[in-house]
N, C-alpha and C positions, 0 to 999 in steps of 0.2 A: 298536179297543178299545171296551169297553162304557161307555156314558155313565153318570155317577153320578146317581142319582135323589135329589133333595132336595125337601123340602116348600116351602121358601122360599129364594130367593137375593136378596141385596140388594147393589146396586152404586150408587155415587154419584160425582159429580165426575169424570166422564169427559172433559169439555171437548172434545167433538168440534168440529173447526173451528179448533183451535189447534195450534201446533207441538209443545207438550208432550204431547199425547194419545198414549197407547200403544194405538192402535186394533187393531193386529194381535194383540197379546197378549190384549186383551180378547176378540177374536173367537175365539181359541184356547180361552179359558176358557168362553165361551158354548157352544162346540162340545162341551165336555167334560161338560156337565151337562144334566139333564132335569128342570127345576124345575116344580112344580105352579103356583107363583106367582113371578114375577120383579118385584121392586120396584126401580124406578129412582128413587133418592132425591135428585133434584135435580142441576142443573148437568151434565146429560147432553150437551145441545147448548149450546155457548157462544154465545148470541145477542149478548151484550155485545161480544165480540171477533170477530164473524162477518166474514169477508172473502170476497168473490166469487172472488178469485184463489186462495184456499187452502181447499179442502175435498177432500182426497185420496180416491182410490178406496177405500182401506182404511176410511175413516170412513163412507162410504156402505155398505160391507159390514156394518158394525156395525148400522146402522139396518135394513138388509134382514134381517139375522139375527134381530133382535128382532121384526120383523113376522112372519117365518117361524115363530118360536116361538109367537106368538099364534095363527096359523092352525092350528097343530098341537095346540092345546089348553091351552097355558100362559097363565095369566091375567097380564096385564101391567098394573102400576099405576105410572103416572108421577107422582111427587110433584114439584111445581115447586120450583125453587131461585131464587137471586138472579140467576145468570147466564142462566137461561131464564125469567125472571119474566114475559116477554111471554105465556107460555102460561097464566098465571093468569087471563086473561080467558076461557079455555076450561075453567076448573075445573068438575068434576062432569060433563064431557062423556064419553060412552062411545062407542067405535067398535069394535064386535065384542067381542073379548077385551081391548081396550086402554082403560083409564080414566085420565083426568087429574084429579088432586086436589091440594089444598094440604097435606093431612095425612091420616093413615090410622090407624085404631084397629082392632086385631084381637084376638080371643080365641084364644090359643095354648094349647091343652090346659088350659084353666081359668085362665090368667093373661093379664091385659090387657097388650097391647103398643102403644106409642105411637110411630108413625113420622112424622118430619118432617125437613126439610132442615137447619135450624139457623140460618139467616141472621137469624131473628127476634131472636137474642141478640147480633147484631153491630151495635154502635152506629154504626160508620163507614158502614154501609149504610143504617141507619134515618135518620141525620141529615145525612150528607154523601156522597150516592151517587157524586158525581163523584170523590171521593177513593178510594172503593172501586174504581171502574172504572179509575182511573189505576193503582192498585195491581195490578189484574188484568193490565193490559198489561205492567207491570214484571215481574210474576211470570212471565209467558209468555216474555219476553225472557231472563230469568234461566235458565229451563229450557232454552231454545234454545241459549244460550251454554254451559250446563253439558253439553249433549249433545255439542257440538263438542269440549269439553275431554275428555270421556270417550272419544270416538273415538280421540283421540291417546293417552290412557292405555292403552286396550285394545290399540292397535297396538304399543305399546312393552312390552306384557306386564305392565302395572301395574293395580292395582285401581281400579274406578270410584270417583268421589267425588261426593257430593251437596252442592252449595253451599247449597241452601235448608235442608237438615237442619242444616248447620253454623251457619247464621245463626239458625235458630229456637232451637237449643240455647244459643247464646251470647248472645242478646238476652233479657234478663230480662222485658221487656214481652211478648214473644211467648210465653214459657213461662207467664207469669201469665195471658195471654189464654186459652190452652188450658185451664189449670186452672180458671179462672173459668167458661168455657164448659161444661165437664164438670159442675161443681158446680151451675150454674144449671139445666141440663137435668135432672139427677138429682133435685135438690131439688123441682123442679116436678112431676116424675113421681111421686115419693113422696107429695107433697101431694095428688095426684089419684088415687092408688091404682093406678098402673101398676107392674107388676113388671118390665117391659122398656121402655127408652127407646132408640130407634134413630135416630141422626143421621148427617149427613155434614158438608159445608161446610168444616171446618177441616183437611182432608187429614191427619188424625191417626188411623190405625186403632187401635181400642181395644176391649177386652172386659174390663170391670172392675166388680166388686161395689162399690156405693156405699152408705154407711150414714150416717144422721143420727139425731137424737133422736126423729124421727117414724116411722122405719122404714128399709126398704132396697129397692133395686132394682138391676137389672143394666143398666149403661150400656154401649151398644155404638155404635161409630162405624165405618162401612164404609170409611173411608179415601178412596182415590182411584185413578185410572188415569193419573196424570201422573208421580208419583214412587214411591208405595208399591205400586201394582198389587195391590190387596186387595179382598176381598168378604166379606160375611157370609152364612153358610148356617145354616138351621134345619132339623133333621131328627131324627126319633126323640126329640123333646122336648128337644133340646140345641142350643145355639148354637156355632158354630165360626167363627173368623176365618181366612179363606183368604188365603194369600200366594202369588202367582204365581211369585215368584222362588225359592221353595222347592219348586215343583212342576215348572215348565218346560213340561209338557204337550206334549212333542215329538210324540206320535202325533196330536195334534189341531191342529197348526199349519196344515195344509192343509185347506181346505174346497173340495172339488172343484167343487161346484155354483156357488159364488160366484167361484172362481178363473177360470172360463171366461167370466165376464161382463165386458164392458167398461163404461166409465163411463156411456154412454148407456143400455145395457141395464139397469144397476142403477137409474138414475133412473126409467126407464120401469116397472120391476118394482115399485119402491117406490110410485110414483104409482097404478098399476093396483090393487095389493093394498090400498092405503089407501082407494081409492074403493069397492072391493068391501065393505070392512069397514063403511063408512058405510051 
């Protein structure tokens, strides 16, 4: 099938290297599009929870796919997040078509767009990082446990269930945090004259018009590839919130080139391509 051409694709919160990451589904999505620009809006590789014993082949395939896109002309912009904050020491570094930045401002058809991960609004990260890291481990365990439950539910013909969604909706503080996050981001965007503000971080996909007494902007959140499996796409002067679960992308599940490569081949290919880019 023909790949969809998009001006910009935005993904965030992939958390490669964790049990919750849906790397194979993300690979299917990346196989289905031909973006001029791919914005990786933070927490792509989860350095906080990195384990030598757990980095599956499918996770390496995602990295290889992103590098392949860059060699074929797609501009890759990696915006650092909190889980990959170690990359912030390389901010403003460019390797071929791949750039690492802390934030990004673009002019999209005459409208200013502000891209950043969003952890700047998270007090637990700014003032008590160990609590945030502990929460990250707990979230990963919850997702892993949830997957086991869903395997049983699927095997018995019942619908899947999301424990984290249930918790977020039932805990008032979680709901308030999301609302406060959206308001803080949109208010700051309006104050600075941005018509679009694009975030990640809170794993809450959204495309919403925000208005206050000073003006208006479009608030967008790319969601994640742990639970929601979502991305943002900008094409023909319009934004779209993409949901993998509503698409399935069956024709793009198999990537023949990557399928034939073993773990060592993938590592070697990533290393060699990266060296050439520099």
